[in-house]
C-alpha positions as CSV (number, residue, x, y, z in Angstrom):
1,M,0.1,-0.1,0.1
2,I,1.3,3.4,-0.7
3,I,1.5,6.0,1.9
4,P,1.3,9.6,0.7
5,D,2.8,12.2,1.9
6,L,0.4,14.6,1.0
7,A,2.5,17.7,2.6
8,D,5.4,17.3,0.1
9,T,4.1,19.3,-2.9
10,G,7.1,18.3,-4.4
11,A,5.6,14.7,-4.9
12,L,2.2,16.0,-5.8
13,R,3.0,18.0,-8.5
14,R,5.5,15.2,-10.1
15,A,2.1,13.1,-9.5
16,Y,-0.3,15.8,-11.2
17,G,2.4,16.0,-13.7
18,T,2.0,12.4,-14.8
19,F,-1.0,13.7,-16.6
20,P,-0.9,15.4,-19.5
21,S,-3.3,18.8,-20.6
22,G,-3.6,21.1,-22.9
23,V,-2.1,24.6,-23.1
24,T,-4.7,27.2,-23.2
25,A,-4.1,31.2,-23.1
26,V,-6.4,33.3,-21.6
27,C,-6.3,36.7,-22.3
28,A,-8.1,40.1,-22.6
29,L,-7.7,43.9,-23.0
30,R,-7.4,46.2,-20.2
31,D,-6.3,50.0,-20.5
32,A,-6.3,49.1,-24.5
33,A,-3.1,46.6,-24.0
34,P,-3.2,42.6,-24.3
35,V,-3.4,40.9,-20.3
36,G,-3.0,37.6,-20.4
37,I,-1.9,34.0,-18.3
38,V,-1.5,30.3,-19.6
39,A,-3.5,27.6,-17.5
40,S,-3.0,24.2,-18.5
41,S,-6.3,23.3,-16.7
42,F,-8.5,23.6,-19.7
43,V,-11.7,21.6,-19.1
44,A,-14.9,21.3,-21.1
45,V,-17.9,21.3,-18.7
46,S,-20.9,21.1,-20.3
47,M,-22.4,21.5,-23.7
48,N,-25.8,23.2,-22.9
49,P,-25.0,25.8,-21.5
50,P,-22.0,25.7,-23.2
51,L,-19.2,26.0,-20.1
52,V,-15.7,25.7,-20.0
53,S,-13.2,26.2,-16.9
54,V,-9.5,26.8,-15.6
55,C,-8.1,27.3,-12.8
56,V,-6.5,30.0,-11.8
57,Q,-3.8,29.9,-8.8
58,H,-4.8,32.7,-5.8
59,T,-1.0,34.1,-5.9
60,S,-1.7,35.1,-9.5
61,T,-1.0,39.0,-10.0
62,T,-2.0,38.9,-13.3
63,W,-5.8,37.0,-12.7
64,P,-7.1,40.1,-11.3
65,L,-6.4,42.2,-14.1
66,L,-8.8,39.9,-16.2
67,A,-11.2,38.7,-13.1
68,D,-13.3,42.0,-14.3
69,R,-13.1,42.0,-18.3
70,P,-16.6,41.4,-20.1
71,R,-14.7,39.4,-22.5
72,L,-11.8,36.5,-22.2
73,G,-10.3,35.1,-25.0
74,L,-9.4,31.5,-24.4
75,S,-6.8,30.6,-27.6
76,L,-5.8,26.5,-27.0
77,L,-2.3,26.9,-28.0
78,G,-0.9,25.2,-30.8
79,E,2.5,23.4,-31.8
80,T,4.2,26.6,-32.8
81,H,3.2,28.1,-29.4
82,E,6.1,26.9,-27.2
83,E,8.4,30.0,-27.1
84,A,4.6,32.2,-26.5
85,C,3.8,29.6,-23.7
86,W,7.4,30.2,-21.6
87,Q,6.7,34.4,-22.6
88,L,2.9,34.8,-21.5
89,A,3.4,32.6,-18.4
90,S,7.0,34.8,-17.5
91,K,6.4,37.1,-14.5
92,T,8.5,40.0,-16.0
93,G,8.7,41.3,-19.5
94,D,6.4,42.2,-22.8
95,R,4.5,39.0,-22.3
96,F,2.9,39.7,-25.7
97,A,6.3,41.2,-27.5
98,G,6.4,39.8,-31.2
99,I,3.0,37.4,-30.6
100,G,0.0,37.9,-33.3
101,Y,-3.4,38.2,-31.7
102,T,-6.8,39.6,-32.3
103,V,-9.2,41.7,-30.6
104,T,-12.9,41.2,-30.7
105,D,-15.2,44.1,-30.1
106,E,-16.2,42.9,-26.5
107,G,-11.9,42.7,-25.7
108,A,-11.6,39.0,-25.9
109,V,-7.7,38.9,-27.0
110,L,-7.0,35.9,-29.2
111,L,-3.9,34.4,-30.1
112,H,-3.0,33.9,-33.9
113,D,-2.0,30.0,-35.2
114,A,-4.1,28.5,-32.1
115,A,-6.2,25.0,-32.4
116,A,-9.1,27.0,-31.3
117,W,-10.3,30.5,-30.2
118,L,-13.1,30.5,-27.4
119,D,-14.7,33.9,-26.7
120,C,-16.2,33.6,-23.0
121,S,-17.9,35.5,-20.4
122,I,-17.3,34.5,-16.6
123,D,-19.7,32.5,-15.4
124,T,-19.1,31.8,-11.8
125,V,-15.8,31.2,-9.9
126,V,-15.9,28.4,-7.0
127,T,-13.1,28.8,-4.4
128,A,-11.4,25.5,-4.1
129,G,-8.1,24.9,-1.7
130,D,-5.1,27.3,-3.3
131,H,-6.9,28.3,-6.6
132,D,-10.3,29.6,-8.0
133,V,-11.9,27.1,-10.2
134,V,-13.9,29.9,-13.0
135,L,-16.5,28.6,-14.9
136,L,-16.6,30.6,-18.5
137,R,-19.5,30.2,-20.7
138,V,-18.7,30.3,-24.5
139,Q,-20.0,33.1,-26.2
140,A,-18.2,32.5,-29.7
141,L,-15.7,29.9,-31.3
142,Q,-13.6,28.7,-34.4
143,T,-11.9,25.7,-34.4
144,H,-8.4,25.7,-36.7
145,P,-8.5,21.8,-37.1
146,D,-5.0,21.7,-39.0
147,V,-3.5,22.9,-36.3
148,A,-1.8,20.8,-33.9
149,P,-2.6,21.3,-30.2
150,L,0.3,22.2,-27.8
151,V,0.2,19.7,-24.8
152,Y,1.8,20.4,-21.4
153,Q,2.9,17.2,-19.1
154,G,5.4,16.8,-16.5
155,S,6.3,20.3,-16.3
156,R,7.3,20.6,-20.2
157,V,5.4,21.6,-23.6
158,R,5.3,19.3,-25.8
159,S,3.4,18.8,-29.8
160,L,1.6,16.4,-30.9
161,S,0.8,15.3,-34.5
162,A,-2.4,16.9,-36.3
163,P,-4.8,14.1,-37.2
164,A,-4.2,12.0,-40.6
165,S,-7.0,13.6,-42.7
């Protein structure tokens, strides 16, 4: 029988890291400038109503800049976004330098070359331990089926091959 040491956050991180997940940029305009974070906790929640979720650490200094925006752009990152992923996750520098993006009329920021775009509004925020689970209502979307997704696993980003047609 395995006796877990749940106080060892490194062991928890390694265990959670064995599960691959997609990588999502959550972005919006604030004071005419793009603001964004990276979330590897993206989950499709419901078809009716159309809901997805991301989890955001309470220690995030960027989430408070996004939490009151009328719309958030979720870009499901593609295989060409590895550098952009780390840049957007950085705590310093211009996170959007050299990254192409589109802004919707409602202020959602969507990154070019993403596997899919979701234009969302915040539906519900639930506190869960050291994170908030943010339920987002999908208002509009666009898919780019020829773009292979970027995947986060084992503290690394990896690309998957696009499905054969």
